Structure formats: C-alpha cells, structure tokens
C-alpha positions in Angstrom: 0.0 0.1 -0.1 1.2 3.6 -0.8 1.8 5.7 2.2 2.2 9.4 2.6 4.1 10.8 5.5 4.0 14.7 5.8 6.3 16.5 8.2 3.9 19.4 8.7 0.5 18.1 7.7 -0.8 21.6 7.2 -2.9 23.4 4.6 -1.0 22.3 1.4 -0.2 18.8 2.6 -3.8 18.1 3.7 -5.1 19.1 0.3 -2.8 16.5 -1.2 -3.5 13.9 1.7 -7.4 14.1 0.9 -6.9 13.3 -2.7 -4.5 10.4 -2.0 -6.7 9.1 0.9 -9.7 8.9 -1.6 -7.4 6.6 -3.8 -6.8 4.1 -0.9 -3.4 5.6 0.4 -2.8 5.5 4.2 -1.8 9.0 5.6 0.4 9.9 8.4 2.0 13.2 9.5 2.9 15.6 12.2 1.7 18.9 13.7 3.2 21.1 16.5 0.0 21.6 18.6 -2.3 19.1 20.2 -5.5 20.5 19.0 -4.3 20.2 15.4 -3.1 16.7 16.0 -6.6 15.8 17.4 -8.2 17.2 14.3 -6.0 15.2 12.0 -6.8 12.0 13.9 -10.5 12.8 13.7 -10.0 13.2 9.9 -8.8 9.6 9.8 -5.0 10.3 9.6 -2.3 8.9 11.9 -0.8 12.1 13.5 1.8 12.8 16.1 3.9 15.8 17.4 7.0 17.2 15.9 8.5 20.3 17.3 11.9 20.2 15.7 13.7 17.5 17.8 13.7 13.8 18.5 11.9 13.9 21.9 8.7 12.1 20.4 9.6 8.4 20.5 6.4 7.5 18.6 7.4 9.3 15.5 9.9 6.8 14.0 7.2 4.1 14.2 4.8 6.1 12.2 7.5 6.6 9.5 7.6 2.8 9.0 6.2 1.9 5.6 6.3 5.3 4.2 6.6 5.3 0.3 6.2 9.1 -0.2 7.6 11.7 2.0 6.3 15.4 2.0 8.1 18.0 4.0 6.7 21.6 4.5 8.3 22.7 7.8 10.5 25.8 7.4 14.2 25.6 8.5 15.3 27.1 11.7 18.4 28.7 13.0 20.1 25.2 13.1 19.1 24.3 9.6 16.5 21.7 8.5 14.8 20.3 11.5 13.8 17.0 9.8 17.2 16.1 8.5 18.7 17.1 11.9 16.3 14.9 13.8 15.4 11.9 11.6 18.0 11.6 8.9 19.1 8.2 9.6 15.5 6.8 10.1 14.6 8.2 6.6 17.7 6.9 5.0 17.1 3.4 6.2 13.3 3.1 5.5 13.7 0.9 2.5 10.3 1.6 1.1 10.7 5.3 0.1 10.0 6.1 -3.5 9.6 9.8 -3.6 10.4 12.9 -1.5 8.8 16.3 -2.0 10.2 19.4 -0.2 7.9 22.5 -0.2 10.0 25.7 -0.5 9.0 29.2 -1.5 9.6 31.6 -4.3 11.0 33.9 -1.8 14.4 32.3 -2.7 14.5 34.3 -5.9 14.7 37.7 -3.7 14.1 41.0 -5.5 14.0 40.6 -9.4 12.6 44.1 -9.9 9.4 42.7 -11.3 11.3 40.5 -13.8 10.1 37.0 -14.8 12.1 34.1 -13.2 12.1 30.3 -13.9 13.8 27.4 -12.4 17.1 28.2 -14.1 17.2 31.6 -12.4 19.9 31.7 -9.7 18.4 32.2 -6.2 19.2 35.6 -4.7 17.9 35.3 -1.1 17.5 38.7 0.5 16.9 37.7 4.2 18.0 35.2 6.7 14.8 33.3 6.2 15.1 32.9 2.5 18.8 32.0 2.8 18.0 29.2 5.1 15.5 28.0 2.6 18.2 27.8 -0.1 20.4 25.8 2.2 17.5 23.5 3.1 16.7 22.9 -0.5 20.3 21.9 -1.3 20.5 19.7 1.8 17.5 17.7 0.7 18.7 17.4 -2.9 22.0 16.2 -1.6 20.4 13.9 0.8 18.3 12.2 -2.1 21.4 11.6 -4.1 23.1 10.1 -1.1 20.2 7.6 -0.3 19.2 7.0 -4.0 15.6 8.4 -3.6 14.3 11.0 -5.9 13.9 14.4 -4.1 11.8 17.2 -5.7 11.7 20.9 -4.7 8.6 22.8 -5.1 9.0 26.6 -4.9 5.4 27.8 -3.9 4.0 31.3 -4.6 1.6 32.8 -2.2 -0.9 30.1 -1.2 -4.6 30.8 -1.0 -7.7 28.6 -0.8 -10.8 27.8 1.3 -10.6 29.7 4.6 -7.5 31.5 3.5 -8.5 34.0 0.8 -9.0 37.8 0.5 -12.7 37.2 1.1 -11.9 36.0 4.5 -9.9 39.1 5.2 -12.5 41.2 3.9 -15.1 39.6 6.2 -12.7 40.0 9.2 -12.0 43.6 8.3 -8.2 43.0 7.9 -8.0 43.2 4.2 -5.6 46.1 3.1 -4.7 47.7 -0.2 -0.9 48.6 0.3 0.5 50.3 -2.6 4.1 50.0 -3.4 4.8 51.1 -6.9 5.5 48.2 -9.3 5.1 45.6 -6.7 3.7 42.4 -7.9 3.2 39.0 -6.3 2.6 35.5 -7.9 0.1 33.3 -6.0 -1.4 29.8 -6.4 -4.5 28.0 -5.4 -4.0 25.1 -2.9 -5.8 22.7 -5.1 -3.2 23.4 -7.9 -0.4 22.7 -5.6 -1.9 19.3 -4.8 -2.4 18.6 -8.4 1.2 19.4 -9.2 2.4 17.2 -6.4 0.3 14.3 -7.7 1.7 14.8 -11.0 5.2 14.7 -9.6 4.5 11.5 -7.8 3.3 9.9 -11.0 6.5 11.1 -12.9 9.4 11.4 -10.4 12.6 12.9 -11.5 15.5 13.1 -9.0 16.7 16.6 -8.4 13.7 18.3 -9.9 12.9 21.9 -9.0 9.5 23.3 -9.9 8.0 26.8 -9.5 4.3 26.4 -8.5 2.5 29.5 -9.4 -0.5 30.6 -11.5 -0.2 32.5 -14.8 -0.8 36.0 -13.7 1.3 37.9 -11.2 -0.7 40.9 -9.8 -0.4 43.7 -7.4 -2.0 42.7 -4.1 -4.2 45.7 -4.1 -5.7 44.7 -7.3 -6.7 41.4 -5.9 -8.4 43.1 -3.0 -10.2 45.5 -5.1 -11.4 42.7 -7.4 -12.6 40.5 -4.6 -14.5 43.6 -3.1 -16.3 44.2 -6.4 -17.3 40.7 -6.8 -19.3 40.9 -3.4 -20.4 44.4 -4.0 -18.7 46.3 -1.2 -16.2 49.2 -1.3 -12.6 48.1 -1.2 -10.5 49.4 1.6 -8.6 52.6 0.8 -5.2 52.4 -0.6 -2.3 52.9 1.9 1.2 53.9 0.8 3.7 51.2 1.8 5.9 53.8 3.6 2.8 54.7 5.8 1.6 51.1 6.4 2.1 49.6 10.0 3.3 46.3 9.0 4.8 43.4 11.1 8.6 42.7 10.4 7.4 39.5 8.6 4.6 41.2 6.6 7.2 43.8 5.6 9.7 41.3 4.5 7.3 40.1 1.8 7.4 43.3 0.1 11.2 43.3 -0.2 11.0 41.5 -3.4 9.1 41.9 -6.7 9.2 39.1 -9.2 7.1 37.3 -11.7 7.2 33.6 -11.4 7.3 31.5 -14.6 5.4 28.2 -14.4 6.1 26.7 -17.8 7.9 23.6 -16.4 5.0 22.1 -14.5 3.0 22.3 -17.6 5.7 21.0 -20.1 7.2 18.2 -17.8 4.3 17.2 -15.5 1.5 18.0 -17.8 -0.4 20.1 -15.3 -3.3 22.2 -16.5 -4.0 24.7 -13.8 -7.6 24.7 -12.6 -7.2 28.3 -11.5 -4.8 29.9 -14.0 -5.4 33.4 -12.5 -6.6 34.8 -9.2 -10.0 35.6 -11.0 -10.8 32.0 -11.4 -9.7 31.2 -7.9 -11.9 34.0 -6.3 -14.9 32.7 -8.2 -14.4 29.2 -6.6 -14.1 30.9 -3.1 -16.8 33.3 -3.4 -19.0 33.3 -0.1 -22.0 31.2 -0.8 -24.6 33.7 0.0 -22.9 36.1 -2.6 -22.6 33.3 -5.2 -26.3 32.3 -4.7 -27.6 35.9 -5.5 
C-alpha cells in the first residue's frame, strides 16, 4: 500500500492527503499543537507531534512503511529540523520512492518585477530565505546520497478555502498597500496538490519546480477585485511607507518578481484549474454572494 508521511500536515499537505486518501493511500504526519493533532486524527489520519527535535519516541514508528515523504516545515536557525532529527530513520526506510520538499519563491529575492524560472539563480535577501536555499540543497544532496528522488517545489503565495482575500474582507483585515510596481505571484492550494500528484506519477530526481499561477498581480488589485465581486467598497489604498506592518509582513514586500510556471506544464502535464486569481476567487466566493 502507498503511504504518505507529511512532516507538517498543514494546509497544502492536507489538500494532497485528502486526494490520496480517496485513492486508498494511508496518511500519516505531524503537527506542532495538540488540538491540530486531534483534528487530524478525527479526519482519519495517523498524526503525532513534531516540534523540531527527537523527543517524540512515537514518530519513528509512524515513519515505517512510508513510500512518499512530503516536508513543509521551514528551516530554523540550526538548519532543516527534519534532517537534523530523523535523517538516519528516513535513510534506512527501504520503502521510500519519492520525497517532496515545499519551499518558497522567496528564494529568488528581489528581481525588480522581472520573470524568473527554475534556471534563475536564487538571490535570497533575508536570513529566512537564505536558510530555505540551504535546506533545498541539503535535501537534494540527501536524495542523491540515499538513492531516492527528491523534488523541490517553490510555492508562490498560497490561498484557498478559509485563506483568501474574502476571509480578510469579512474580518476587516484586508488592506490595499501600494508599493509602486510591486507584484506577487500566487497559487490556489488545489493546484499545488495537483502538481504534487503529477510529480508522484512522474518522479525526476533533483527536479525543482515553480508552482504559481499564470498572472502575477499587485496585491491591491486582488483586494479590489474581490470587493467588487461581493458588492462592497474596497479598503482605501495605503502607501507602503505609511503602512504599519509587522517585520514578517514587511519582508514580503522586499522582493518583486514574476514567477514563470512553464515547467510544471511541459514536464508534468499540469493544466491549472485556477490559472489566475480571478478563477480562484470565483471558486471561493462566499455562498450567500454566489447564490444571489
């Protein structure tokens, strides 16, 4: 039986897990907090805690029989926590056929709005994205060492059910921050899962894929479009220099780039279900608005 183990069975990993479970796969994985672990177990998954070290004696047992390993936990100050904690257990599994590492397009840094593809040399512009580049390479090297194909997926901004601009508009937290020329690429969580499924079907050791939709856009444009869809006034624009942003939020505006996605189409045969944010927002439109 095929078995997926996800270090970090979160938003993107659960989308893949639900698709694979429907095909008869067994699913196991980790979360940090007990309420999340309980929820995963209620959903029918084997779940246990991982907080970045080896203190959970139950985790190696759940790894047994894993055929496909997905990793979505960001690196910490000491590097990749999974390799630091369970390198030997993963290396000696004997059943492993595929490893996927979920990274970020943030590794490209600031490209001044230019298009990038998988051949573009990473240009990390923060300790966080620099750590990502090192973690990517560590996993690629590990795959070569143990003879299991490792794949790196550089994800654009993720959105989907419960995590969209509609939710922020409803909460009153949506903002239209204007930083001249700033664009972001994004991707619907369902399309991430479809890319991962396609890679599982066509493994290629050492592959790196950009996972993004077809149309980078200014974040304020997406907010304005969503507000128009539900018939409300969009929040007023705020100049970036005047916006009260957390250090993490501000760091996302340090780089402007357009993410090319041709490889997932030509090599994996993926046809995006949500090629732009417009189609994605239609699928996420609040039911009461969609029913009008």
